[in-house]
N, C-alpha and C positions, 0 to 999 in steps of 0.2 A: 807239065803235070799237077791236078785238081785235087788239090787237100784239104779234107775233112778240117771243118773251124778246132775242134779236140787237138787234131792232128798240131796243125797252126799253134796255135796256144803253149802246146808241150815243147814244138820246135822253137819257137819265138822270145820263150823266157828261157832257154838257152843263151842267145842271141845276147839277150839285155844283159843277162850276167857275166859276158863278157864285155860287152860295152862298158857296163861301170868301173870295172876289171883296170879295164886297159885303160879310164880316168884316173882312178885310181893311183895307181901306177904309173901314171906320167905325175899327176901332184909329186907322189915321192918323187920320182927325177929332180924334179924342178924342185923341192927341197933341199936334196942330196948335194945338189948342182953350188950350193952356195959356200960349202965348205966341205966334207967327208971325200966328196963324188967331181970338185970342180973342175980337176983335168979333161974330164966328160964337154965339157961345152967347147961349142960346137961341132962334138960327135955328136949328143943322144940330140934329136929336137923337141924336146917335150914339150916345145913354145908351143907349138904345131899342134893343132888337134886330130889330125890328121897322121901324129910320128909313125907309127908301128900300123898301120891298115891293111897291109895282107892276110886274105884268113886263117894265112898257117901263123901266125900270131898267136890267135883265139887260145890252142888247144898248145902249147910252145910255149912258152915261155920264160924256158932254166934258167937258160944265162941271167936275165932281168933281173929276173926272182931272188936268182941267189946276190947279186950285188949289190941290190936295197936290202936286202935278211943281214949284210953285213956292216948297216951302214948306225951308229948310235944317237942321233938322233932321233929323242923318246917319240916324236909324233911321225918321225918318218916307221917308227917299233907298229904304233898303231895302227896305220897306214897298212901297214904287213899283216897285222893283225886281223884286216876287216880283211882281204884279199882270200889269206886266208880260211878263213869264214863263210867263203865265199863259195872258195875250191871245195873245201868237204860240202857245201851242200849239192854243189854239183854234181859230188859223188852220189850222195847219198838219191837225190834225184835224180838221176842216170840210172840207177841200181831199181831203184822203187817205181820205175817206169819204163823199165828194157827199151832204154834205147841208146843208140850207138851215135857218141860226141860226134867222130867224124862227119857223120852222114846228115847230122842237124846242123853241125856250122858250113858245111859246104852249100846249103839249099839257101838260094838265092830267097824265095820264095819268103824265106821265114825272118832273114834276114830283114827284108822289106819289111814285112813285119813289127820287128822288134826296131826298125828303125824310125819308123813312126811315133810309137809311141815312148819311144828313148827323148824324141826332140819337141815331142808335147811338153814334157815336164825338164824337160835338162834345158838346162837358160847358158849365154855367153854373162861374164864377167868381169868387169877391167881390171888388171892387173898392169899393175908399172914395174913388177919384176924383182920387187922387194922380196924377203923373203915374211913380210908381215904381212903383205899383199897377195904372196900365195895362200900360205895360213890361213888367214881371212876366207880365201874363194874357196880354199881346201871344207874348212871350214863346214862353208856355209853347204857345200856337193851334196853334205848328209842328208838335205830337208828334198831335193831332188829324188835319191836316190831313194828315199821312205815313201814316196811316192808312186813314184817306178815299181817298186814291187806289190806294191797294192794295189796298183792297177790289175797287175800278176795274179794275184789275190781276188779278183773281181774277177779277171776272168773263170777263173778255176772255178769257184763259187757259183757260175752262173753255166759254167763253158759255153764261152758268148766270150767274141772278140771286141769287138769293139763296144765297152764298160765306163765311158767314160762319167755319166754322170752318176748310174750307179758308185764308179769308185769314188767319186768325190763323196757320195754320201753316207758308203760303210767308210772313208775316213775318218771323217764326221765325229762317226759315230766311235770308231777306235780312237779317237781322241778322249772321246766326251766319259765314255763307259767304259768300265774293267769287263774283265770276261770274256771280250766279244769271238774269242776264241769259240764257246756256244753255238755261233748265229753255223758254222759251219762243220763237215765233218769229213771235207774235202781232204787226204793226202797233199798232197802239194801245198794246197792254202793251208793246210798248219805250217808243216813245213817252213812257208813261204815268213807265216808270222812270227816262227822262231828263231828265223835270220832275220827280219824285219830289226827285232827287239836287241837282239846281238850285236848290231850296225848301230843302232841310236847309241847304247853304252861305247862302244865305242868314239862316237862323236862328241859327245856328253866329254869322255874322258878327253878326247884333243881339245878341247872347248876352255877344259881344269887346266890344259896344259902351264907352264909356269913359261913365259919368252923369257923373260929374263935366263935363266940357267941355257936357252938355244942360243945357236948361235945368228949374231948381229950380219946385219950388210957390211960393205965397208965405209958408208960414212957413218959407221956408230950406231944407228936406228934400226931396231926391231923391223 
């Protein structure tokens, strides 16, 4: 089936939110399995980037979310806050655009379009498996999240799929100018800008976490 650019933008945006959610969830498990969920080591393959790759997982993560929601680690709590913010964004996004989540999730064209964008901005980071290494990678991951979401903002502003150059220019303007929101009246772009600001705060709070109060790895080092 041939989809318009507008349809592809709207559909791929949901997939991108799911990709980000899955990665945040993965980091949450990696951190939690250092202590509170250590019994899950070997059972939950969170070290694998494709640890949950079935489409159903994008819309049915109740057990995983409930489990991580019980973890007391302050970093995991912030991760869960970010996941909740994205979930609330998706609910609003689907409602104001009159979209069906399942229909979008199982459309391969939207998944492929989202994958191209995601892998343009997300990057692999070395990790030695220690708490500190996972923590550092998680903190770093909030930057590609911002870039990915800003790409979608630009797509909605221009109603165009491929906007890499324009997204870079808009991102620079966003970083150096207050009131970027006045440049667009697109409801989806404005909703995303609110989400970006909220997730940036979460990233800041993760950076502010006092690692001395969190759990250490076996050699006594964070």
